[in-house]
C-alpha positions in Angstrom: 93.2 118.9 87.3 94.8 117.8 90.9 91.5 115.5 91.9 92.5 113.9 88.3 95.8 113.2 90.4 94.0 111.9 92.9 91.7 109.8 90.9 94.7 108.4 88.3 96.5 107.5 91.9 94.1 105.7 93.5 93.7 103.5 90.0 96.7 102.6 89.8 97.4 101.8 93.7 93.7 99.2 93.0 95.4 97.5 90.1 98.6 97.3 92.2 97.3 96.0 95.1 95.4 93.5 93.0 98.7 93.1 90.7 100.4 92.3 94.4 97.8 89.6 95.1 98.1 87.5 92.0 101.9 87.5 92.6 102.0 86.4 96.0 99.8 83.3 95.5 101.6 82.7 92.5 104.9 82.6 93.7 103.6 80.5 96.4 102.0 78.2 93.9 105.6 78.0 92.1 107.6 77.4 94.8 105.0 74.8 97.0 101.4 74.3 95.9 100.4 72.3 98.8 100.9 75.3 101.1 98.2 77.1 98.5 95.9 73.7 98.8 96.3 74.1 102.6 95.3 77.2 103.0 91.9 75.4 102.1 92.6 72.3 103.8 92.5 70.3 100.8 95.7 67.5 99.8 97.3 66.9 96.8 97.5 62.9 96.3 100.5 62.9 93.1 102.2 65.3 90.9 99.4 65.9 88.7 98.0 67.2 91.2 100.6 69.9 92.0 101.1 70.3 88.5 97.8 72.2 88.0 98.2 73.7 90.8 101.4 75.5 89.5 99.4 76.6 86.1 96.4 77.5 87.4 97.6 79.5 90.5 101.6 80.1 89.6 101.3 80.1 85.9 97.5 82.3 85.0 98.1 84.1 88.5 101.2 85.7 87.1 100.5 86.3 83.1 96.7 88.4 85.3 100.0 90.2 87.7 102.0 90.9 84.4 98.8 92.0 82.6 97.5 94.0 85.9 101.0 96.0 85.7 100.4 96.3 81.9 97.1 97.7 82.2 98.0 99.7 85.3 100.6 101.9 82.5 98.7 101.9 79.1 94.8 102.2 80.1 94.0 102.2 83.5 90.1 102.3 82.7 90.2 99.0 81.5 92.4 97.5 84.2 89.8 98.6 86.9 86.7 97.4 84.5 89.3 94.0 84.8 89.5 94.3 88.2 86.2 95.3 89.3 85.3 91.4 87.6 87.9 89.6 88.7 87.4 90.4 92.1 83.3 90.5 91.6 83.1 86.9 90.3 85.4 85.7 93.1 82.6 87.3 95.7 80.0 85.8 93.4 81.7 81.9 93.1 81.7 82.6 97.5 78.2 83.3 97.7 77.4 80.5 95.1 79.3 78.3 97.4 77.8 79.1 100.5 74.5 79.3 99.0 74.7 75.5 97.7 77.2 74.0 99.8 77.0 76.1 103.0 78.2 78.2 104.9 82.2 79.3 104.5 84.7 78.8 106.8 86.7 81.5 108.4 89.2 81.1 105.1 86.2 81.9 102.9 84.7 84.9 104.9 87.6 86.2 104.8 88.4 86.9 101.6 84.5 87.0 100.4 85.0 90.8 102.9 88.7 91.5 100.7 87.0 90.7 97.8 83.9 92.5 98.2 85.6 95.3 99.4 88.2 95.6 96.6 85.2 95.2 94.0 83.2 97.9 95.3 86.8 100.5 95.5 87.7 99.5 92.4 84.0 100.2 91.5 83.8 103.2 93.1 87.0 105.0 91.2 85.7 103.5 88.1 82.7 105.9 88.0 84.7 108.8 89.1 87.9 108.4 86.3 84.8 107.9 83.6 83.5 111.3 85.3 86.6 112.8 85.2 87.2 111.6 81.7 84.3 113.4 80.4 84.5 116.2 82.5 88.0 116.5 80.5 87.0 115.6 77.0 84.1 118.2 77.3 86.2 120.8 78.6 89.1 120.5 75.8 85.9 120.6 73.5 84.5 123.7 75.0 88.0 124.7 74.7 88.1 124.5 70.8 
């Protein structure tokens, strides 16, 4: 019982960290899209570019943030699957970039490490959660 509570707390924490990351970038994008692009040394040349960054990093990021919170409350298993995929594909895209275009800069390397760590942590907690849920079902069936 105690291990289930720890696993649930870890699940909520990882989903919460993911929500917080999305929230921070989203708020930055809404407030100052150029600040987001400054992180990767890209200049936004017109209002359509500003609008696109607000939409993708701000609007989509906020949608993801809200969805993460929903999953943390309603279905932590699905939340762990979702953030594992999200961070895994972020990392995958950076790896593809480094293979196709060449080595990443400091920003990309740092985020690759963070994304890989979050993906692996999410996968580990997901496996623990699935095992704990399976054991709980088996235990419940044995009690009947």
